[in-house]
MIVEX-207044 format. One record per residue (C-alpha): residue in one letter; y, z, x. Coordinates in steps of 0.5 Angstrom, whole numbers, plus 2048, in hexadecimal, padded with zeros to 3 digits. Layout:
<rs>
 residuo   v   w   u
       A   Y   Z   X
...
</rs>
This chain:
<rs>
 residuo   v   w   u
       T 8AB 8AE 8AC
       A 8B1 8AA 8AF
       A 8B4 8AB 8B6
       H 8BA 8AD 8B7
       D 8BD 8A8 8BC
       G 8C2 8AC 8C1
       G 8C7 8AD 8BC
       S 8CA 8A7 8B9
       R 8C7 8A8 8B2
       L 8C4 8AD 8AF
       K 8BD 8AD 8AD
       R 8C0 8AA 8A6
       G 8C1 8A4 8A9
       S 8C8 8A4 8A8
       A 8CE 8A3 8AB
       R 8D0 8AA 8AF
       P 8D7 8AB 8B3
       N 8D6 8AD 8BA
       P 8DC 8AD 8BE
       S 8DD 8AC 8C4
       P 8E4 8AC 8C5
       A 8E6 8A9 8CD
       S 8E9 8B0 8CF
       G 8E2 8B2 8CE
       S 8DB 8B2 8CA
       V 8D5 8B6 8C9
       G 8D4 8BB 8CE
       R 8CD 8BD 8C9
       Y 8CA 8BB 8C3
       Y 8C5 8BE 8BF
       P 8C3 8BB 8B8
       L 8BF 8C1 8B7
       Q 8BA 8BB 8B3
       E 8B4 8BC 8B7
       D 8AE 8BD 8B1
       S 8A9 8C2 8B5
       G 8A7 8C5 8BC
       D 8AD 8C9 8C0
       T 8B1 8C4 8C3
       S 8B9 8C4 8C1
       T 8BA 8BC 8C4
       D 8C2 8BB 8C8
       F 8C3 8B4 8C6
       S 8C9 8B5 8CB
       N 8C8 8B3 8D3
       D 8C7 8BA 8D5
       G 8C0 8B9 8D2
       A 8C1 8C1 8D1
       D 8BC 8C2 8CC
       G 8BA 8C8 8C9
       T 8B5 8CE 8C7
       V 8B3 8D0 8C0
       Q 8B0 8D7 8C1
       Y 8AC 8DC 8BC
       G 8AD 8D7 8B7
       T 8AC 8D1 8B3
       P 8B2 8CE 8B0
       A 8B3 8C7 8B1
       G 8B0 8C2 8AC
       A 8B4 8C5 8A6
       S 8B7 8C1 8A1
       G 8BE 8BF 8A4
       L 8C6 8BB 8A3
       F 8C3 8B5 89D
       D 8BD 8B3 89F
       T 8BC 8B6 8A7
       T 8B9 8BD 8A9
       C 8BC 8C1 8AD
       Y 8BA 8C9 8AF
       A 8BA 8CF 8A9
       F 8BA 8D4 8AD
       D 8B7 8DC 8AA
       G 8BC 8E0 8AB
       S 8B6 8E5 8AF
       S 8B3 8E1 8B5
       D 8B5 8DA 8B6
       S 8B9 8D8 8BB
       V 8BB 8D2 8C0
       V 8BD 8D3 8C8
       F 8C1 8CE 8CC
       P 8C4 8CD 8D3
       G 8CA 8CF 8D4
       L 8D0 8CB 8D3
       G 8D1 8CA 8DB
       G 8D7 8C7 8DD
       L 8D8 8C4 8D6
       V 8DC 8CA 8D5
       D 8E1 8CD 8DA
       G 8E6 8D1 8D8
       T 8EB 8CB 8DA
       N 8E9 8C5 8D6
       D 8EA 8C3 8CE
       Y 8E3 8C4 8CA
       S 8E1 8C4 8C2
       F 8DA 8C5 8BF
       S 8D8 8C3 8B8
       V 8D1 8C5 8B3
       W 8CF 8C5 8AC
       I 8CD 8CB 8A9
       R 8CA 8CD 8A2
       P 8CA 8D5 8A3
       D 8C4 8D8 89E
       A 8C8 8DE 89C
       I 8D1 8E1 89F
       T 8D0 8E8 89F
       S 8D3 8ED 8A4
       S 8CE 8EE 8A9
       V 8CE 8EA 8B0
       Q 8CB 8E2 8B0
       D 8CB 8DF 8B6
       I 8CC 8D8 8B5
       I 8CD 8D5 8BD
       T 8CE 8DA 8C1
       F 8D0 8D8 8C9
       R 8CF 8DD 8CE
       E 8D4 8DB 8D5
       N 8D9 8DF 8D8
       Y 8DB 8E0 8D1
       V 8D7 8E1 8CA
       V 8D9 8DC 8C6
       E 8D5 8DE 8BF
       F 8D6 8D9 8B9
       R 8D4 8DD 8B3
       I 8D4 8E0 8AD
       A 8D7 8E7 8AC
       D 8DB 8EB 8A6
       T 8DA 8E6 8A1
       E 8DE 8E0 8A5
       L 8DC 8DC 8AA
       R 8DF 8DD 8B1
       L 8DF 8DB 8B9
       Q 8DF 8E1 8BE
       V 8E0 8E1 8C6
       F 8E0 8E7 8C9
       D 8E3 8E7 8D0
       G 8DF 8EF 8D3
       N 8E6 8F2 8CE
       T 8E9 8EE 8CA
       V 8E5 8EB 8C3
       D 8EA 8E4 8C0
       T 8E8 8E2 8BA
       V 8E9 8DC 8B6
       S 8E7 8DC 8AF
       W 8E6 8D9 8A7
       G 8E4 8DD 8A1
       G 8E2 8D7 89D
       I 8DA 8D6 89F
       T 8D5 8D4 89A
       A 8CE 8D7 899
       G 8C9 8D1 898
       E 8CE 8CB 899
       W 8CF 8C7 8A0
       H 8D5 8C8 8A3
       H 8D9 8C4 8AA
       V 8DB 8C8 8AF
       V 8DF 8C6 8B4
       V 8E2 8CA 8BA
       R 8E6 8C8 8BF
       W 8EA 8CA 8C5
       D 8EF 8C8 8CA
       A 8F1 8C9 8D0
       D 8F5 8CF 8CF
       G 8F2 8D3 8CB
       N 8F4 8D0 8C4
       T 8EE 8D1 8BF
       E 8ED 8CE 8B9
       L 8E7 8CF 8B3
       F 8E6 8C9 8AF
       V 8E1 8CA 8A9
       D 8E0 8C3 8A4
       G 8E5 8BF 8A7
       S 8EB 8C3 8A7
       S 8EE 8C8 8AC
       R 8ED 8D0 8A9
       D 8F0 8D4 8AE
       A 8F3 8D4 8B6
       A 8F5 8D8 8BB
       S 8F5 8D8 8C3
       F 8F1 8DC 8C7
       V 8EC 8DC 8CD
       N 8E9 8D5 8CF
       P 8E2 8D6 8D1
       K 8DF 8D6 8D7
       S 8D8 8D2 8D8
       T 8D1 8D5 8DC
       D 8CB 8D1 8DC
       D 8C9 8D8 8D8
       A 8C5 8D6 8D2
       N 8C7 8D6 8CB
       T 8C4 8D6 8C4
       I 8C4 8D4 8BD
       G 8C3 8D8 8B8
       R 8C3 8DF 8BB
       N 8C8 8E3 8C0
       G 8C5 8E2 8C6
       G 8C3 8EA 8C7
       G 8BD 8E8 8C1
       S 8C1 8EA 8BC
       Y 8C6 8E8 8B5
       Y 8C0 8E3 8B3
       Y 8C4 8DE 8AF
       G 8C0 8DC 8A8
       G 8C2 8D5 8A6
       K 8C1 8CD 8A9
       I 8C6 8CA 8AE
       A 8C6 8C3 8B0
       E 8CA 8BE 8B5
       F 8CC 8C3 8BA
       R 8D0 8C0 8BF
       V 8D6 8C2 8C5
       Y 8DB 8BD 8C7
       D 8DE 8BD 8CE
       T 8E6 8BC 8CB
       L 8E9 8BE 8C4
       L 8E7 8BB 8BE
       S 8ED 8B8 8BA
       T 8EF 8B9 8B3
       S 8ED 8B3 8B1
       Q 8E6 8B2 8B6
       I 8E4 8B9 8B2
       Q 8E4 8B7 8AA
       S 8E1 8B0 8AC
       L 8DB 8B5 8AE
       Y 8DB 8B9 8A9
       D 8DD 8B3 8A4
</rs>
């Protein structure tokens, strides 16, 4: 099996944009292309590898002829280190991920959870794709109801320093709001479930990245194209 070469190309051997603007860079990058094992390698400079827990999601058929992680909806998950200084509540940042959910139902499925000073949950709930931020008192949300089961979707969420938040799906802006800009700690975060060990996600996930900058619309589109 071909090895991932650190982020500039996917295993399918075709160039893939990896935006690295002068004002920022990829702070975390989990391709989720391991074919086996319990380590999810971080190809950013942080080297903050994740750990597969309670399942064997690695090695599924992914985008084009790559591999990805396929989560079973009941036990598969990945824990990755806290975002530390990458997200401090005062800076711009973005995250990007490819998802292929098995089903879209009213049941909650947590795709990625940041359990920082605030709880940030990227999930499927009430038949829509949703990003929720809970600051201890209020839940703020951006969402989109056009997600389709059994198909790959590219998702980007970007925050600016003032808390303006925008959700992009498949290269297009789908929802926007202004709410709290989460602050980061060194708490562990999760892929495929929430931090409390519930709301498991069923489906595939690939190419999860966190950027310490606000991706432009053209950069987001280039990641999708």
